[in-house]
C-alpha positions in Angstrom: 17.9 61.0 33.5 16.0 60.1 36.1 15.4 56.1 36.5 12.3 55.1 34.7 11.8 51.8 36.5 11.2 52.4 39.9 8.5 49.2 40.8 10.0 45.9 40.7 9.1 43.4 38.1 8.5 39.5 38.8 11.3 38.9 36.1 13.7 41.3 34.2 13.2 41.0 30.7 11.0 37.3 30.9 11.8 36.9 26.6 14.9 38.3 26.5 16.1 41.8 26.4 15.1 44.3 22.9 17.5 46.3 21.6 17.2 50.0 20.0 17.5 48.5 16.8 14.3 46.5 17.1 12.5 49.4 18.8 12.7 51.2 16.1 11.7 48.4 13.5 8.7 48.2 15.7 8.4 52.0 15.2 8.7 51.7 11.6 6.3 48.6 11.2 3.9 50.6 12.8 4.3 54.4 11.7 5.0 55.4 15.2 7.6 56.9 17.5 7.3 56.0 20.6 8.1 58.5 23.7 11.9 58.3 24.8 10.8 57.4 28.3 8.8 54.7 27.1 11.4 53.5 25.2 14.1 53.0 27.9 11.7 51.0 29.7 11.4 48.6 26.6 15.2 48.5 26.9 15.2 48.0 31.0 12.0 45.4 31.5 11.0 44.2 27.9 7.7 43.4 29.2 6.7 41.6 32.7 4.9 41.6 35.7 5.1 44.8 38.0 5.2 44.6 41.8 3.3 46.5 43.2 0.5 46.4 40.4 -2.5 48.8 41.3 -3.2 51.9 39.9 -6.7 54.2 40.8 -8.7 55.5 37.2 -9.8 58.6 38.2 -13.1 58.9 36.9 -14.2 55.6 36.1 -16.5 53.4 37.6 -14.7 50.8 38.8 -12.0 53.4 40.4 -8.9 51.0 40.4 -7.5 48.3 38.4 -4.1 46.0 38.4 -1.7 45.9 35.7 -1.6 41.9 35.0 1.5 42.2 32.5 3.0 44.9 30.2 4.0 44.3 26.8 7.0 43.6 24.9 9.2 43.7 22.2 10.3 40.0 21.3 9.6 36.8 19.7 7.3 34.9 23.1 3.9 34.1 23.4 1.8 36.7 20.9 -0.5 37.7 23.4 2.9 39.4 25.2 3.8 41.6 22.2 3.7 44.5 21.6 3.1 44.6 17.7 0.4 41.7 18.4 -1.7 44.2 21.6 -1.1 47.2 18.5 -3.2 45.0 15.6 -5.3 43.5 17.9 -6.9 47.0 19.4 -6.0 48.6 15.9 -9.5 49.8 15.0 -10.7 49.9 18.4 -8.2 52.2 20.5 -7.5 55.7 19.7 -5.3 56.5 16.7 -3.2 58.3 18.8 -2.8 55.9 21.7 -0.9 52.4 21.7 -1.4 49.5 24.3 1.6 48.9 26.2 0.1 46.6 29.4 -3.3 45.2 30.2 -5.4 44.2 33.4 -7.2 40.9 34.0 -10.3 41.8 32.5 -9.3 42.8 28.9 -8.2 46.2 29.1 -5.5 48.4 28.4 -2.9 50.6 29.8 -1.6 52.8 26.9 0.8 55.5 26.1 -0.1 58.3 23.6 2.4 58.4 21.2 1.9 62.2 19.1 0.2 65.3 19.8 -1.0 66.1 23.4 -1.5 62.8 24.6 2.0 61.9 24.0 3.9 60.4 26.9 0.6 59.9 28.9 -0.9 56.9 30.5 -4.2 56.2 29.9 -6.5 53.3 30.8 -9.0 52.0 28.1 -11.8 50.7 29.2 -13.0 47.8 27.1 -16.8 46.8 28.5 -17.1 50.4 27.0 -15.9 50.7 23.5 -19.4 49.9 21.3 -21.5 52.9 20.3 -25.2 52.5 20.1 -24.5 50.4 16.7 -22.3 47.6 18.4 -18.9 49.1 17.1 -16.2 49.8 18.2 -16.1 53.8 18.3 -12.5 54.9 19.0 -13.4 57.8 21.2 -12.3 59.1 24.2 -15.9 58.1 26.2 -13.9 55.1 27.8 -10.6 56.6 28.3 -9.4 57.8 31.5 -6.2 59.4 32.1 -3.9 57.9 35.0 -0.9 59.6 34.8 1.1 62.4 32.9 4.0 60.3 32.1 5.3 56.7 32.2 7.4 57.7 34.9 4.7 58.9 37.5 2.3 56.0 36.3 5.0 53.1 38.1 5.5 55.6 41.0 2.0 55.1 41.8 1.7 51.4 41.4 0.6 50.1 45.0 -0.3 46.7 46.4 -4.7 46.9 47.2 -5.7 45.5 50.4 -8.3 42.7 49.7 
């Protein structure tokens, strides 16, 4: 099997390692089935800050962003936990996506967990999430495909010049 984690994390497992059992319990609580490649990533890193951290976003007006940190399955700070991120974004992000990381501006990097989006990586722009009535629209008008797999996304991370 191809090595999923090709970029460096500042700290491996910053809040402790996770296990297949903890991942399975997360899947049961959220009624989702995570892609195998993402499960392997969680087992290897379980959250943290990547180096390099920059990525391009085709079609997005901002053109690029950086990964501030990946969420993990742990008992550390709630804002760094995958279950917290899923709950906060439950009625904001389309139902077939799960937030797996965030940038410094409140946007999310998501992975598709079912259907035609399964395993693909998307950027969700929180600045454009509301419809004309001010309600979260949960459509794909503010969602941008950035990679066809987690491995492709990780391989594409780079440092941007200031």
